[in-house]
N, C-alpha and C positions, 0 to 999 in steps of 0.2 A: 840294265834291267833287274840282276837281283837288288839293286836296292832301290828300285820303287817295289819291286815283290815284297821287302821286307818292311818299308816303308806302311805299305799297304793294310801289314796285318798289323803292324803296332797302332793303325790310325783304330782296328779295329775295337782296341783295348778302352775307346773311346766309351763311355754308359750310354750316352745317346742313340750311337749306331749300334751299340746290342739292344739298345730296347727295340730300334725300327726294325731290325735284322729278328729280332723275337714275335713281335708285333706280325711280321710277312709269314712269319713260318705258323704260328698258331692258326691265321686268317687262313693261310691256303692249305693246310689242311683240314680246318671246315667246309672249305669253298668246293675242296676237291671232291666229297659225298654229294655233292648236288648234281642231277643227271643234267647232262648239257653246257655246262657252264668250265668244268675244268681251267686251265692255264688261262684263258681267256676271259672269264669270270673273275679269275685273281686278280692279273693283274687290271682289266677295266674295273673293277671297284674301287681297289686300291690307290687308283694313279690320281682320281682325285685328291685325296687324300696327302697326294704328295707338294702340289704347288705351295709355292713359299717355303717348302724345305732346300734344303743345301745340295746338292745333287748327289755327294756319297751316302745322306740319310734317306733318299729317295729310292736311288738303286737299290741301298742295304734294304730296304724293304719290298722292293718287286722283284729283286733276287730269292730272298726268303721265300718268298709266297711259290714263284714257278718253279723252285728245287723241290719243292715237298708236293705238290697237289699230286703228282701220277706216286707219292708214296700213299694218301689216304683213301685216294678212289679204288684202290683195293679192294677195302673193308665191306663194300657193297656188293662188290660182284664175288668175295667169299663166302658170304652171310649170307645173302639176298640170292644169288642168280642174276641180280639187275647192276652191271658196271656203271659209275659213277661216270665215266667217260670213255668213248669209243675205245681207246687204247688201254683200258682195264676188262675190256671184252675177251681179249686173249687168253688175259690169267684165271678169268671166269671158267674155263673150260677146264683146267684140273685143280683149281683153287676150290671150287664150286665141289664139284666131287669127292674132293677130298675131306671138307666141312660134312659134308652129310655123310660120310662114314664115320663121322666123330671126330676128326684131327683138324678142325678149325684152326687152333692154336697153331698146329704146326705149320698149316698154310700158310695164314701170315704173317709167321716170324721167319719163313723163306723170303715170302713178297719184301715185308720189311727191310729185310737185311739185304737184298739184292738189290732195292731202291737206293739202299744208302750208300754200296758199293759202285753202284749205274753213276752215282751221281759224283763221287770221287774219281772216279776213272775220267768221265767226264770233265769235271775241272782239271785232272791234270792235261787232257788233251787241250784244250782252253789254253793252259799255260804254255804245251810247247808249239801251238799255233804260233800264238805273237811273236816271236825271234825268227820264226819259219816263213812266215808271208810278209815281215814287215818289210825287206827289201822290193819285194814285189808290188807291195801298197805304195810303197815312198816314189814307184816310177810310175805311176798314174797321172795322166795329165786328163782335161775336162773331157777330151773324145773317148776315152775308157773311161772313165765315173759314168758320161751319158748312158754309155753303152750296161753298165751296169745297174743304173736303173730302172733299163728297158729289160734288161734280165730278170729285175727285182719281180716285174709285174705278169711277164710274160711265162716264166719256168712256174709260179703259182697256178697260172692257166692252162698250160701247156700239161702239164705235170700231174692234174687232179684228175679223177678217173674219168672218164663218160666225152660229154661234148666238147669241144675244145673251143668253140667258137663261143659258146656262153660262156666258157670262160674269160676268153680274151673281151666280150663285149663288159663282162662286170668289172675287169679289170680298166675298159676306159671312162665306163662310168665313173668308178673310185677318183680317175685323174681328172674328168672333167667337173667332179665335185670339188678336187681339192684345188684347185684354180680361181672358184668363187671369192671372190675378193680383192686386194690387192696387189697388183703385181708387182713380183720381186725387181724386176727388172726396170720398171719404168714408175712403179708407183702410180700408177693408173688402176681406177676403178673397175672390173669385169664383171659380169653378171649378176651385180648388185642389184640393180631397177630401181636405182634410188633408195634403197635401204641401209640406212646406217648400221644396222646391226649385221648386214648380210656384207658390208663394205670389210668390216674384221675377219672375214674366212669363217668356215663353219668350224665346230667345238669338235679335234678328236675325240675327245672322250663321247661327245653325243652322236657319232658317227659310229663308233665301237659298240658302244652299250645300245645301243638303237639298232644296229645292224645283226648284232647278237642277241645280246641279251633280251630287249623287251620280244623281240622274234621268238626265241627261245620260250620265254614265262606265255604269251601268246598259243602257240603250238603245244605247250605240256598241260597248262590249266585245265585242261578238262580230266588230268590225271586224277581222280579224286581219292583213287583207293590204291593202296601197295597189298595187290592180291598174291604174292610169294609170299610164305611162310618163312621167318629168318630160322636157321638153323643155331642151335647151341654153340655155344663158344665153349668148345671143351676140346681135351687132345695136349699135350705138353709141348709148352714154351724151350726147354731144353732141349727136345728131341728132334723141333726145326731148327733149331741152332746148330746142333752138331752133324745133322744131314745136310746143310749148305753149304758148312766146311768141307763135305767131299765134293761137290757140286764147284769148286772155284775154277775149271776152266769154261764151263755154261757161263759164268758170273763175267768172265775175261771176254770171250766170244761177244756176249748177249751186249754188253758193253759197248766194242769196238762197234760194232753193226748199228749200233745208236748212235754215236758219233757221226757216221757215215750218212747215216738217215737226215741228221740236224744239220749236217752241213749241204746237203742237196738241197736248196729251196723247192718246196712243194710236198715233200715227201711226207716228213712228219711224225706223230710219234706212233700212231695205231701204224702206220707200213711199215716204220721200223720194229716195232714188237712182233708183227707178223713174219716179218724177216728173221727176228731172232728165233721165234717158235720153231720156224721152217728149217734151222739151221740145226736148233735141237733136235727135231725128229729124222734130219738128213745124216745125222752123225749118230743116233743112238743105235744101239744093237739091238735092243730090242725094243721095237715100237708098239708092242700091244698095249701098254700100261697109258699112252696119250692119250688125253682127255677123259681117263676114266681116275685121275688122282694122282698121275705120274710128277714128284716134283722135279725133273727136268721140264715139265711144260711150264711152271711157275717163274724159275731162278731165269731162266735165258730173256722172258717178254719183261720181266721187270727191273732187269737187268738195264734194258734198252731203253726203257720209255722214261727214265729220269735222263741219261746220258743224251738224249736226243734232245732235249732243254739244252742242257751246256753246250752242244753243236753247234745248235741252231744260233747260239752266240757269237761263233765265228764268223759266219760271212755278215751278218748284222753287225757288227763292230767293225769290221778291220774293212769291210768294201763296202758298207751301208746295203745290203741285199737282205730283208728280211725272209727267212724260212718260213714263217707260219704269221697268225694273229699276233700272240703273245709277243714276238718279236719285233713284229710291224708297231705295235703299239710303245714298246722300250724305245725303239728308234725315234718315233714322233716325242719322245718326253726329253730324250737328249738334245732334238733340234730345240723344242722350246727353252734349253738351257745355253743354248747356243755353241753345243759340243757338237760336230759333223765328224761323221764314221767315216773310217778312212784313214788317210795320211796324218791328219788333223789331230787324230785321238789316240795314233800308235808317238808322235813327237810330243806331244801337247800336255795330253790327260792319261798318259801311259799308268800313271798310279789308280788312275779309275779302273782301268782294265783290271788290273791284278787285284785291287778292290774285291769288283766282279768276282773273281775265282777265289778268292778265299770265302765270301760270303754264298758262294753255291756249294764249297765244300761245309761250311761249317754247319748252315740248314740242313742239307741231305744227310748230318749225322743226327742231330737235333731232332729232326722229322722223323726219324725211323726210333731212335727212345720215345719221344713224346705219344710215338703209336703202341709204344708195346704198353708205353702206364694207364694211354686213355682209349683203347679199344674198346673197351665194355661200354662207354659212353658215345663213341663214335658212331657205335652199331646201334643206340637208341637212334640217332638223327636219321639215319637210314631207313627210317620204318616212317617218316614224315611224308605226308602225302605232297605232291610239287604243288599244289593248288593251296595248301596252307601256308607252303614257303613264299608263294607269288605275293602277297602283299607286300613282307619286309622286302624281300629283296628288291619291288619294284620302288617303293618309299628311298633305300638306300641307292639305286641305280640314280635315278630322278636328281638325288640329292648331289651325286657324284657329278652329274655335266653340270648342273649350277654352278659349280666351285669354281671350274676354268674363266668362265666367263661374266659369271655373277649375272644373265640374264635369263630371263623367262623364257624367252624366245629361242634358248637352246635346250630346254625342255622339250617343247612343240616342234622344233627339230627332229631331238630325239626320238619322240613319238611316230613323225611322219617316216623315217628311217626304219624305225621298227616294223611299220607295214611294208614297206620294200623291201625289209630282211626279211621277212613271212615269206612274201611271196617269190622272191628268189630262191630259198628256202623249197618251198612246197613245189617249186618249175623245176628242181632240181640244178639251178644255175647257182654254180662256186660263190660263195661269198666272200672267202679269202683274198682272191686278188680284186676285189669291191677295196679291200681295205688297206692293201698293201699298196694299191695305185692312186688309193690319197692319201697315204704316208708321203710316200716318193715325189708327187706330184711336184712340191713347190724346187725339192733339190734336181730335180729332172729339167726341169726348168730352166736354172742357171744354170747348169751345165751345159743344155741347148744350145741359151743365148753366149754364151761364152765360145764354145764350139761355131757357129753358126759365123763369129764374129772375128775369131783369129784363124779360120783357114778359109782358103777359098773354094767354093764349090762343094764339091762330095770329096776332097784331098786326104781329108780327117779319115774316111773310110779305107784307106788302104794301109793305115797304122796296125805292125803287127797285132798290139793287145785287142784292136778293136775288130781284126778278123778273126781270133780266136776267141773273143766272145759272141763274134756274129757264128761261128760253127756251133757254138755251144746251144744257143739257140736256138739253130735250125735244126739237131740231130734230131731232139728230140719230138719236132713237128715233122719232120719225116716217119718218126718211128712211129708216130700218132698215124698218119695217113696209112701208113704198112698195115696196120692191125685193122683199121677200117676196111681197106683191102679186102683181108684175110677173113674179116666177119666176126672179129675177135674183140668189139669194141664189149665194154661193160655200159652197166647203167650211169648216170650223170652223177657226181658226186658232190657234197660241198664245198669241200677244199678246205675244211678247218680242220685244224690240227684236233680238237678235243672232240670232233663227231663221227659218225657212226662209220666203218670202213672196213673191208675185209669178207671173209667168204666165210666168217661165223660171227658175225658183227649182231648186235641186239639190235637191230635197226627199227628205228622210227617209223613209226606208219605215215607221218606226213611228209618224210626226206623223199620228195622229188616225186610223190603223190599227183601231183599235177602237169606232171611232164607230157608234151603230147595231146593237151587239152588246148581245149580254148582258151583256160587262162595264159599256158605257156605263149600260143600264139600273139595273144594281146600284150602280154611284156614285152614281146621282140617288136610287135609294131610299136608301143608307146616309146624304146629305145631309138628304133629310127625315129622320130618325133622329136623326141630330144637332141638328139644328135643333129639332125638337120636344124633345127631349133638355134642352137648353140652356133653352126657354122654360120649361119646368117647374123646373127648377133655379134658375133666377132668382127663382121666386119667393118664393124663401125670402131672397132677400135683401131689404137694406132699399128704401125708395122711394126715393131716392137712387142708390143702387148698382146699381136692377136698368132705373134709366130707359133707359140705352142698350144694354143686353144684350136686352130685353125687343124695344126697336126691330130690331134686326139677326137677334135670331132670328126677328119675326115674318116681315118680310122674305124673311128667306133660306128659310123655311118654305114663303113664297109663290112664290118663284124654283124652289124644288127640287121641290114638288110638280106646277107648269108644266112643267118639265122631264121628269118622271115622265110625266105624261101625253103630253108629245113622243114619250119614248122607245116609250111603249108602243104610239102610233099606229106608226112607224117599224116596231116588228117584227111589226104585227097583218097591216100594208101587205107585207110579206117575204113572212110565212109564207101570205098569200093568194095571191100569185105562181106560176104554174104554176112546178113545179120546174125549176130550169137556164135559168129564162128571166133574163136580165138587163133591168134596169129599160130602158124604152125600144127596146126592141128588136124584131124581128119576131115573136119567139114572144109576145111580147106581147101586141104590136097584134093576133095572130090569133087567140091561147086556144088551146084545147088542140092543134088541129091544127097549129100551128107550132110546139108546144113542145117535141117531141122533138126534132125537126131541130135547135134551137136549141141543146138541153141537151148534143149531144154536143161541142158545140162550148165551151159556158161553165163545162159542170162541173169539166172537169180543171184550167180556172185558176183557178176558186172553191175546189177544192180543194186546190190548189198555194198559194194565199195563204194559207188556212186553215192549211195546215201549216207556211207560213214564219211565221205570227203566233204558233203553237203552240209554234214552234221559238225566237223573240224571248223570250216568256214565261220558258221554262225558263231561257234564259241570264240572264236581270233576274233571274229568282228566285235561281240560283245566286250571282249577283255579292251580292245583298244578305245572303245567307247566307252569303258571306265577307267582307261588311262586319260583320256580328255577331258573328262569330268573332275579327273582330280585335279587336273592341271585348271580349271576352270576356279573347282574351289580353292586351290592353292594363292589365286591372283585376287580372289575378293576376300579370304579369311585371312593368308598367310599359312605359310606350308605346316605348321602344326597342327593348327584346325582342320587345316584339310585331311593330316593322317590320320586324326581322331574318329571323324565323321566315315572317310572313307574304308578305314581297315575293318572295321566291324561290318559294314555293309557289304564287303568284297567277301567276309571270312563266312559270312551269315547264309548269302544266297548264292555264292559261286564255290565256297567248299562246304558247306553244309554242318559246319562246325556247330557245337553248342553253343549257346549263349554265354555259358562260365568262360569257357576258352575264348572266345572271343572276343570278348570282355580283358582277360588277364592278358591277351596277346598285346590288345593295343595300348593299354598302361604302361606293359612293358616298353613295347618300340617309341610311344609318348617318352618315358623317361630316358631312351638312349638319345633320342632327337636333344631333348632339352640338355643333356650333360653335354653333347659333341662339342658343341664352342667352346665348352672353357678346358676340354681337354686336347683338343685337334681344333687346326686352323679351318674351322667349318663355319660358312654362316648360311641361315637358314632365310629362304627366299620369304620376302615381305608382303602382303595382300594390301590392298586398296583401305580394306577398313582400319588398320594397325596405322 
């Protein structure tokens, strides 16, 4: 193992690998500033660029970006009070308070150094996990590997806050989408409906960017202004550095908590940073300064958010269980290279594992160093409204989805999945299980097929490893049921590692805004129809080819029916409540006698929220219509021409920028598109007129 570790370090002396690592670091720092993208956006945007590269270069770029996203997302949290990701909202509590006291540089230096240390400690944890977990991984057979894939999907759903049934339904939808195309066991086409395009399956990049990227653009494009006035970048870097050294115990504790949160699937950076903040408060003798500019409230969470990403890589590479969306995409990339996580990676690709460790450690140091140098420039980027960033992000994301398969159909699938992702988000349905299910669909089917053919009946379920994994799965389910019976369940969460979570998070207004409405019930009914249709269509497949689709469709149908029943109950309870009475108010307690008085206070608020939701839906509909129009223009005149027409139109009518700004923005974006094919293995879609 020592030889493999030093061999991986020596390989990083290759200038091409260092260049890829540097590109990843810079891209991660910039993407970390954009609200809603975070690690998911960083990996998803860079993933198409890696096609055609060697796996070492591809991993160096992606790990470089993933290692520093949580370093730069602190800049907006401290200077604007508007975190670049949900995990940075924890740092905002004390960091923004410190900045408003004229100590912005002090707060940022504490954050940057803590993120760097968290990344380094996380890399050490990943290094130690390799020899410790190797004997266990090598003892796994197909039943254990099959149970691990089930755990990957189920835990992401079960450990998401809120409605577990919604999470399971999303996971089964992702699994079903992953089964579209050619069966890995019989080479038989499934759910392609005679389409040559669908026979190759659905693009991973299109799914990830659609469900998360385009859905995020549609939900945030209405934010035309940055209302918060940024504080000045004042204070001293040196004071923060000296103070950071005195809090080394918080750094260690926060990093270890982050690693553990990363190892547990579905927990993620947001929960990890809140746990680190909680332990900082719990272990402090003087708790009065927390939330008012206490350095311990910055050091602990910032140490945790970077180490989470390193901890997340442990189950992803060693067991094939992605703990979050970015690691799920990394897992998908490895599978495209023919690298199977688990026993194969620790025996045949050990040098690749250590390359990841070294890349993560080097990127953590480089990211902190660059943040110190470029904070002034990065701070200016945080003031750009999302509506202005929207067209550029859209052009880059669609171009990225085109690179994997080179088909314009991938872009239409991506836009369609963007609509799906938007409604999953607004109805409070977790999206992380959807993507994780999509990535694990084919490995799950392979292991299920081998298990079903190698063992008689259900005898494989009595293997010790399978029983242990089953217990790991059942315990969280029982715990969720206990919490529900006690009435302590929270609102539904998206389950995405970089989305809003936690008691003080700066929650997106659209997150779960349609939960419990007719839209939410309609989504459940639509899922019932999809699973029922899949079950009926799978009856025409051969016995081997329908083994997995039948299992997924049956379980998904059960989850969707249960969710529909839940939605009907919610709708009935709301209908039975006196008009204008909010749940738990005096009007509800007093019945008809108190409803009139309460109605005069509650109804205007309800009407205002309904109007706001309708407004948001109209903006989203127009945004998706604009995306479709862009694709039509690209199909007719080519990608470059479509960009030159779509970008200024969007900026002028949606973002309301000045004509001069729109023209300059469009020319720069056009120049980038023209230069990309000469710098990177990127092809621009051609139109009918070209």
